[in-house]
C-alpha positions in Angstrom: -0.1 0.1 -0.1 1.1 3.5 -0.8 -0.2 6.6 1.0 1.5 10.0 0.4 4.6 8.1 -0.7 4.7 5.9 2.4 5.0 2.4 1.7 3.4 -0.3 4.0 2.4 -3.8 3.5 -1.4 -4.7 4.0 -0.3 -6.7 7.1 1.1 -3.6 8.8 -2.1 -1.6 8.3 -4.0 -1.7 11.5 -7.2 -0.4 12.6 -7.2 1.8 15.7 -3.4 1.9 16.0 -2.3 5.4 16.8 1.7 4.7 16.8 4.2 6.8 15.0 3.2 5.4 11.4 -0.5 6.5 11.8 0.3 9.9 13.4 2.7 10.4 10.2 -0.1 9.2 7.9 -2.5 11.5 9.5 -0.1 14.6 9.5 -0.2 13.9 5.6 -4.2 14.2 5.7 -4.5 10.3 4.9 -7.1 8.0 6.2 -6.2 4.5 7.3 -7.1 1.9 4.9 -7.5 -1.7 5.7 -9.7 -4.5 5.6 -12.6 -4.0 8.0 -12.1 -7.5 9.5 -8.4 -6.9 10.7 -7.5 -5.3 13.4 -3.9 -4.5 14.8 -4.6 -6.5 18.1 -7.3 -8.5 19.6 -8.0 -8.7 23.3 -9.5 -11.6 25.2 -9.5 -10.5 29.0 -6.0 -10.4 29.8 -4.6 -11.9 26.7 -3.7 -9.4 23.9 -2.9 -11.1 20.5 -0.8 -8.6 18.1 -1.0 -9.4 14.2 1.5 -9.4 11.6 3.9 -6.1 12.0 6.5 -5.3 9.6 9.7 -2.9 9.9 9.2 0.9 9.1 11.9 3.4 9.6 11.1 6.3 12.2 10.1 8.3 9.1 7.4 6.0 8.3 9.2 4.4 5.0 8.6 0.6 4.9 11.8 -1.4 5.1 12.0 -3.9 2.1 14.6 -6.6 1.3 15.6 -10.1 0.9 17.6 -11.2 3.9 20.7 -13.2 2.3 20.7 -11.1 -0.8 19.7 -7.5 -0.3 20.3 -7.5 3.4 23.2 -9.3 5.4 22.4 -10.5 9.1 23.4 -6.9 10.7 20.9 -5.0 8.4 18.2 -7.8 9.1 18.9 -7.3 12.8 18.3 -3.5 12.2 15.1 -4.4 10.4 14.1 -6.8 13.4 14.5 -4.0 16.0 12.4 -1.6 13.9 9.7 -4.1 13.6 10.0 -4.9 17.5 9.3 -1.1 18.1 6.2 -1.1 16.0 5.2 -4.3 17.7 5.5 -2.2 21.0 3.5 0.7 19.5 0.5 -1.7 18.8 1.0 -3.4 22.3 1.0 -0.1 23.7 -2.1 0.9 22.2 -3.7 -2.4 23.2 -2.9 -1.3 26.8 -4.4 2.1 26.6 -1.1 3.8 26.2 0.5 2.4 29.1 3.0 -0.5 28.5 3.2 -0.8 32.3 0.1 -3.0 31.8 1.9 -5.7 30.1 2.2 -8.5 32.6 4.5 -10.7 30.5 4.9 -11.5 26.6 3.9 -15.3 26.2 5.1 -15.6 22.6 6.6 -13.7 19.9 6.6 -15.2 16.3 8.9 -13.9 13.4 8.9 -14.8 9.8 11.8 -14.0 7.8 11.8 -13.5 4.3 15.1 -15.0 2.9 17.0 -16.8 0.6 16.8 -20.5 0.5 20.5 -20.9 1.7 20.0 -18.4 4.6 20.3 -20.1 7.8 20.8 -17.4 10.6 16.9 -16.7 11.3 17.4 -17.1 14.9 20.2 -14.3 15.0 17.9 -12.0 13.3 15.2 -12.7 15.9 17.6 -12.1 18.9 17.7 -8.3 17.9 13.9 -8.5 18.3 14.1 -10.2 21.5 16.7 -7.9 22.8 14.6 -4.8 22.0 11.5 -6.3 23.8 13.5 -7.4 26.8 15.1 -3.9 27.2 11.6 -2.1 26.7 9.7 -4.5 29.0 12.3 -5.6 31.4 13.8 -9.3 31.5 11.0 -10.6 33.6 8.2 -9.3 31.5 10.1 -9.2 28.1 11.2 -13.0 28.3 8.9 -15.0 26.0 8.8 -18.2 23.9 9.7 -17.7 20.4 9.0 -19.4 17.0 11.1 -18.3 13.7 10.4 -19.6 10.3 11.9 -18.3 6.9 9.6 -17.4 3.8 9.8 -17.0 0.3 7.7 -13.8 0.4 6.2 -11.4 2.6 3.6 -8.3 1.9 5.4 -5.3 0.3 8.7 -7.1 0.3 9.1 -6.7 3.8 12.1 -8.6 5.1 10.1 -10.0 8.2 7.1 -10.0 10.0 6.3 -10.1 13.7 3.4 -11.2 15.9 3.0 -11.7 19.7 0.9 -13.0 22.5 0.9 -11.0 25.7 -0.9 -11.3 29.1 -2.0 -7.7 30.2 -3.6 -6.1 33.2 -7.3 -6.4 32.1 -9.4 -3.3 31.2 -10.8 -1.9 34.3 -8.1 -3.1 36.5 -6.1 -0.6 38.5 -3.2 -3.2 39.2 -0.3 -1.8 37.1 3.3 -2.5 38.3 6.3 -0.6 37.1 
Protein backbone atom coordinates (compact mmCIF):
# COMPACT_ATOMS: atom_id res chain seq x y z
CA UNK A 1 0.00 0.00 0.00
CA UNK A 2 1.20 3.53 -0.61
CA UNK A 3 -0.13 6.60 1.19
CA UNK A 4 1.47 9.97 0.50
CA UNK A 5 4.62 8.22 -0.68
CA UNK A 6 4.83 6.05 2.45
CA UNK A 7 4.87 2.36 1.60
CA UNK A 8 3.38 -0.19 3.98
CA UNK A 9 2.48 -3.82 3.56
CA UNK A 10 -1.19 -4.74 3.97
CA UNK A 11 -0.47 -6.83 7.05
CA UNK A 12 1.07 -3.78 8.75
CA UNK A 13 -2.06 -1.68 8.25
CA UNK A 14 -4.04 -1.64 11.44
CA UNK A 15 -7.31 -0.24 12.61
CA UNK A 16 -7.28 1.85 15.76
CA UNK A 17 -3.46 1.94 16.11
CA UNK A 18 -2.18 5.40 16.96
CA UNK A 19 1.56 4.72 16.84
CA UNK A 20 4.11 6.83 14.95
CA UNK A 21 3.19 5.43 11.54
CA UNK A 22 -0.47 6.42 11.79
CA UNK A 23 0.40 9.79 13.29
CA UNK A 24 2.65 10.37 10.27
CA UNK A 25 -0.14 9.33 7.89
CA UNK A 26 -2.58 11.63 9.66
CA UNK A 27 -0.13 14.52 9.36
CA UNK A 28 -0.30 14.00 5.59
CA UNK A 29 -4.10 14.11 5.72
CA UNK A 30 -4.32 10.40 4.96
CA UNK A 31 -7.00 8.07 6.26
CA UNK A 32 -5.97 4.59 7.23
CA UNK A 33 -7.18 2.01 4.75
CA UNK A 34 -7.45 -1.66 5.51
CA UNK A 35 -9.74 -4.61 5.52
CA UNK A 36 -12.63 -4.08 7.95
CA UNK A 37 -12.13 -7.56 9.44
CA UNK A 38 -8.47 -6.99 10.33
CA UNK A 39 -7.36 -5.27 13.52
CA UNK A 40 -3.88 -4.45 14.85
CA UNK A 41 -4.64 -6.50 17.92
CA UNK A 42 -7.40 -8.45 19.58
CA UNK A 43 -7.93 -8.66 23.32
CA UNK A 44 -9.57 -11.50 25.21
CA UNK A 45 -9.62 -10.51 28.87
CA UNK A 46 -6.00 -10.38 29.96
CA UNK A 47 -4.64 -11.80 26.69
CA UNK A 48 -3.65 -9.59 23.76
CA UNK A 49 -2.90 -10.98 20.32
CA UNK A 50 -0.88 -8.65 18.08
CA UNK A 51 -1.08 -9.41 14.37
CA UNK A 52 1.62 -9.16 11.71
CA UNK A 53 3.89 -6.14 12.12
CA UNK A 54 6.56 -5.26 9.56
CA UNK A 55 9.51 -2.89 10.02
CA UNK A 56 9.24 0.79 9.17
CA UNK A 57 11.82 3.52 9.60
CA UNK A 58 11.20 6.40 11.98
CA UNK A 59 9.94 8.52 9.05
CA UNK A 60 7.29 5.88 8.26
CA UNK A 61 9.05 4.47 5.20
CA UNK A 62 8.64 0.70 4.93
CA UNK A 63 11.75 -1.45 5.03
CA UNK A 64 11.99 -3.95 2.18
CA UNK A 65 14.60 -6.49 1.26
CA UNK A 66 15.48 -10.13 0.90
CA UNK A 67 17.66 -11.37 3.75
CA UNK A 68 20.70 -13.17 2.39
CA UNK A 69 20.65 -11.15 -0.83
CA UNK A 70 19.69 -7.46 -0.30
CA UNK A 71 20.41 -7.60 3.44
CA UNK A 72 23.09 -9.27 5.48
CA UNK A 73 22.45 -10.39 9.07
CA UNK A 74 23.40 -6.98 10.52
CA UNK A 75 20.90 -5.10 8.30
CA UNK A 76 18.24 -7.73 8.97
CA UNK A 77 18.81 -7.27 12.71
CA UNK A 78 18.30 -3.52 12.26
CA UNK A 79 15.01 -4.28 10.50
CA UNK A 80 14.06 -6.64 13.35
CA UNK A 81 14.68 -3.87 15.89
CA UNK A 82 12.42 -1.52 13.91
CA UNK A 83 9.70 -4.16 13.71
CA UNK A 84 9.99 -4.80 17.46
CA UNK A 85 9.45 -1.09 18.09
CA UNK A 86 6.32 -1.21 15.94
CA UNK A 87 5.15 -4.29 17.84
CA UNK A 88 5.59 -2.31 21.07
CA UNK A 89 3.57 0.58 19.56
CA UNK A 90 0.65 -1.76 18.87
CA UNK A 91 0.99 -3.42 22.27
CA UNK A 92 0.99 0.00 23.91
CA UNK A 93 -2.21 0.88 22.07
CA UNK A 94 -3.76 -2.39 23.28
CA UNK A 95 -2.77 -1.40 26.84
CA UNK A 96 -4.52 1.98 26.67
CA UNK A 97 -1.21 3.78 26.14
CA UNK A 98 0.57 2.26 29.15
CA UNK A 99 3.16 -0.49 28.55
CA UNK A 100 3.33 -0.99 32.33
CA UNK A 101 0.07 -2.92 31.86
CA UNK A 102 2.02 -5.72 30.14
CA UNK A 103 2.48 -8.54 32.63
CA UNK A 104 4.52 -10.73 30.29
CA UNK A 105 5.05 -11.65 26.68
CA UNK A 106 3.91 -15.21 26.23
CA UNK A 107 5.08 -15.76 22.66
CA UNK A 108 6.71 -13.86 19.81
CA UNK A 109 6.72 -15.25 16.28
CA UNK A 110 8.91 -14.00 13.48
CA UNK A 111 8.77 -14.85 9.79
CA UNK A 112 11.87 -13.85 7.85
CA UNK A 113 11.86 -13.43 4.08
CA UNK A 114 15.17 -14.93 3.07
CA UNK A 115 17.05 -16.73 0.35
CA UNK A 116 16.77 -20.54 0.47
CA UNK A 117 20.38 -20.88 1.68
CA UNK A 118 20.03 -18.38 4.57
CA UNK A 119 20.27 -20.12 7.93
CA UNK A 120 20.72 -17.35 10.55
CA UNK A 121 17.02 -16.72 11.24
CA UNK A 122 17.57 -16.98 14.99
CA UNK A 123 20.34 -14.35 14.91
CA UNK A 124 17.91 -11.93 13.23
CA UNK A 125 15.20 -12.64 15.79
CA UNK A 126 17.67 -12.21 18.67
CA UNK A 127 17.70 -8.48 17.84
CA UNK A 128 13.91 -8.35 18.18
CA UNK A 129 13.98 -10.23 21.48
CA UNK A 130 16.65 -7.87 22.83
CA UNK A 131 14.49 -4.80 22.08
CA UNK A 132 11.46 -6.36 23.75
CA UNK A 133 13.41 -7.42 26.85
CA UNK A 134 15.00 -3.96 27.13
CA UNK A 135 11.70 -2.11 26.71
CA UNK A 136 9.66 -4.31 29.05
CA UNK A 137 12.36 -5.54 31.41
CA UNK A 138 13.78 -9.05 31.45
CA UNK A 139 10.94 -10.53 33.54
CA UNK A 140 8.11 -9.15 31.42
CA UNK A 141 10.01 -9.26 28.12
CA UNK A 142 11.15 -12.89 28.29
CA UNK A 143 9.11 -14.99 25.87
CA UNK A 144 8.77 -18.24 23.96
CA UNK A 145 9.70 -17.67 20.34
CA UNK A 146 9.01 -19.21 16.98
CA UNK A 147 11.05 -18.35 13.90
CA UNK A 148 10.48 -19.39 10.30
CA UNK A 149 11.69 -18.48 6.85
CA UNK A 150 9.47 -17.51 3.94
CA UNK A 151 9.82 -16.93 0.22
CA UNK A 152 7.71 -13.77 0.30
CA UNK A 153 6.01 -11.32 2.65
CA UNK A 154 3.60 -8.45 1.95
CA UNK A 155 5.26 -5.40 0.42
CA UNK A 156 8.61 -7.13 0.17
CA UNK A 157 9.15 -6.80 3.93
CA UNK A 158 12.19 -8.66 5.24
CA UNK A 159 10.32 -9.90 8.29
CA UNK A 160 6.99 -9.87 10.07
CA UNK A 161 6.35 -10.22 13.82
CA UNK A 162 3.36 -11.20 15.92
CA UNK A 163 2.95 -11.82 19.63
CA UNK A 164 0.70 -12.97 22.43
CA UNK A 165 0.90 -11.01 25.69
CA UNK A 166 -0.71 -11.15 29.11
CA UNK A 167 -1.81 -7.71 30.26
CA UNK A 168 -3.60 -6.15 33.18
CA UNK A 169 -7.26 -6.48 32.12
CA UNK A 170 -9.28 -3.37 31.24
CA UNK A 171 -10.85 -1.74 34.30
CA UNK A 172 -8.21 -3.10 36.66
CA UNK A 173 -5.96 -0.66 38.49
CA UNK A 174 -3.21 -3.17 39.23
CA UNK A 175 -0.30 -1.87 37.16
CA UNK A 176 3.29 -2.62 38.12
CA UNK A 177 6.27 -0.50 37.08
